[in-house]
Legacy VTK file of the C-alpha trace (Angstrom):
# vtk DataFile Version 3.0
C-alpha trace
ASCII
DATASET POLYDATA
POINTS 88 float
0.000 0.000 0.000
1.315 3.442 -0.884
2.141 5.710 2.044
0.249 8.704 0.742
0.377 10.478 4.113
4.079 11.114 3.449
3.467 12.737 0.048
0.099 14.480 0.412
-1.766 16.294 3.143
-5.266 15.267 4.193
-6.565 18.501 2.639
-4.994 17.690 -0.730
-6.554 14.232 -0.784
-9.876 15.673 0.349
-9.849 18.125 -2.592
-9.190 15.255 -5.019
-12.032 13.199 -3.547
-14.382 16.193 -3.671
-13.527 16.589 -7.363
-14.231 12.876 -7.880
-17.601 13.159 -6.110
-18.481 16.175 -8.287
-17.519 14.284 -11.458
-14.555 16.516 -12.343
-11.875 13.812 -11.932
-11.985 10.122 -12.749
-10.967 7.318 -10.417
-8.061 6.492 -12.715
-6.729 10.076 -12.608
-6.788 10.133 -8.808
-5.177 6.697 -8.565
-2.318 7.821 -10.813
-1.910 11.107 -8.923
-1.790 9.445 -5.503
0.084 6.341 -6.678
-2.556 3.955 -5.325
-4.679 1.135 -6.722
-8.431 0.601 -6.892
-8.870 -1.076 -3.483
-7.040 1.721 -1.636
-8.942 4.340 -3.645
-12.330 2.961 -2.644
-11.186 2.611 0.977
-10.317 6.334 0.938
-13.660 7.202 -0.686
-15.510 5.208 1.989
-13.498 6.888 4.742
-14.148 10.317 3.183
-17.901 9.677 2.940
-18.391 8.254 6.429
-16.038 10.214 8.694
-16.733 13.710 9.945
-13.033 14.550 10.149
-11.247 12.921 7.200
-7.560 12.197 7.715
-4.923 10.142 5.917
-2.733 10.081 9.030
-0.961 6.740 9.447
-2.839 4.474 11.839
-1.990 1.197 13.494
-4.253 -1.840 13.306
-6.282 -0.664 16.297
-7.143 2.595 14.511
-4.904 4.777 16.674
-3.033 7.571 14.934
0.741 7.727 14.679
2.760 8.586 17.786
-0.188 7.883 20.073
1.019 7.535 23.658
0.014 4.780 26.051
0.668 4.734 29.763
2.121 1.444 30.937
3.051 1.738 34.569
5.187 4.835 34.854
6.797 4.601 31.390
4.873 5.745 28.306
5.026 3.524 25.241
5.117 5.207 21.852
3.453 3.457 18.944
4.461 4.370 15.403
2.157 2.861 12.750
1.607 -0.285 14.773
5.248 -0.804 15.664
6.769 -0.117 19.033
9.429 2.544 18.704
10.772 2.013 22.204
10.363 2.952 25.807
10.785 6.570 26.732
LINES 1 89
88 0 1 2 3 4 5 6 7 8 9 10 11 12 13 14 15 16 17 18 19 20 21 22 23 24 25 26 27 28 29 30 31 32 33 34 35 36 37 38 39 40 41 42 43 44 45 46 47 48 49 50 51 52 53 54 55 56 57 58 59 60 61 62 63 64 65 66 67 68 69 70 71 72 73 74 75 76 77 78 79 80 81 82 83 84 85 86 87
């Protein structure tokens, strides 16, 4: 899966999806622009249509955004896209 959050902002992707919804851009044009395939495109469209605050921020498998902090005892644990980046 392409890591579009590193190349585009959420606002940029939102503008592309708004243009798609309005019929100004085709699915193929957006896929080529973002460097994604059909499955990822329709996942973004679904997310755009159903979420109040659309974001392409990297999330781990539990749906938590990047660099979300957990408290484990007295040491926080940082999670970066589902991978533990270490104890701080």
